[in-house]
C-alpha positions as CSV (number, residue, x, y, z in Angstrom):
1,X,101.5,93.2,91.5
2,X,102.5,95.8,89.1
3,X,105.6,98.0,89.1
4,X,105.5,101.4,90.5
5,X,104.3,104.0,88.0
6,X,102.3,101.3,86.2
7,X,98.9,103.0,86.1
8,X,95.7,103.5,84.3
9,X,93.7,106.6,84.5
10,X,90.3,106.0,85.6
11,X,87.2,108.1,86.8
12,X,87.3,108.0,90.6
13,X,85.0,109.6,93.2
14,X,86.3,112.5,95.3
15,X,84.6,112.8,98.6
16,X,82.5,116.1,99.3
17,X,85.0,116.8,102.1
18,X,87.8,116.9,99.7
19,X,86.3,118.8,97.0
20,X,86.1,122.6,96.7
21,X,82.4,122.4,95.8
22,X,81.4,120.6,99.1
23,X,79.8,117.8,96.9
24,X,81.2,114.4,95.8
25,X,82.7,114.7,92.3
26,X,84.2,112.4,89.8
27,X,87.7,112.9,88.4
28,X,90.2,111.1,86.2
29,X,93.1,110.0,88.5
30,X,95.9,107.2,87.9
31,X,95.4,103.8,89.7
32,X,97.7,101.0,89.9
33,X,97.1,99.0,86.7
34,X,96.7,95.7,88.5
35,X,93.9,97.1,90.9
36,X,92.3,99.4,88.4
37,X,89.6,96.8,87.2
38,X,88.7,96.1,91.1
39,X,88.5,99.9,91.8
40,X,86.4,100.7,88.9
41,X,84.0,97.7,89.8
42,X,83.7,99.0,93.4
43,X,83.0,102.6,92.3
44,X,80.5,101.5,89.7
45,X,78.7,99.4,92.4
46,X,78.5,102.3,94.9
47,X,81.2,101.2,97.0
48,X,83.3,104.1,96.8
49,X,87.0,104.3,97.0
50,X,89.3,106.9,98.2
51,X,92.8,105.4,97.6
52,X,94.4,102.5,96.3
53,X,97.9,100.9,96.1
54,X,99.0,97.3,95.2
55,X,102.1,97.4,97.4
56,X,104.2,96.8,94.3
57,X,105.4,93.4,95.7
58,X,106.8,94.8,98.8
59,X,103.6,94.6,100.9
60,X,100.1,93.6,100.5
61,X,97.7,96.0,98.5
62,X,95.2,98.1,100.0
63,X,92.2,99.7,98.6
64,X,90.7,102.4,101.1
65,X,86.9,103.1,101.0
66,X,85.1,106.3,101.6
67,X,83.4,104.9,104.8
68,X,86.7,104.3,106.5
69,X,87.1,100.7,105.8
70,X,90.1,99.2,104.1
71,X,90.3,96.1,101.8
72,X,93.5,94.2,101.8
73,X,94.7,92.7,98.5
74,X,97.1,89.7,99.2
75,X,98.6,87.5,96.4
């Protein structure tokens, strides 16, 4: 896992409920470097993410999806 603050800026989907337009939108946001490839791949495949944190060696990483599910990244 990467250190806190070691992030890469990637394009991520903003859910319609959280965007002022009322429509899903894409924005450039920082994502933990060690999860950025996974988050980008999920979003490209249409499995939209809403947040991600690798846990920074203190706890397992987590990637939250727009549909309410959460992926745990351990190891």
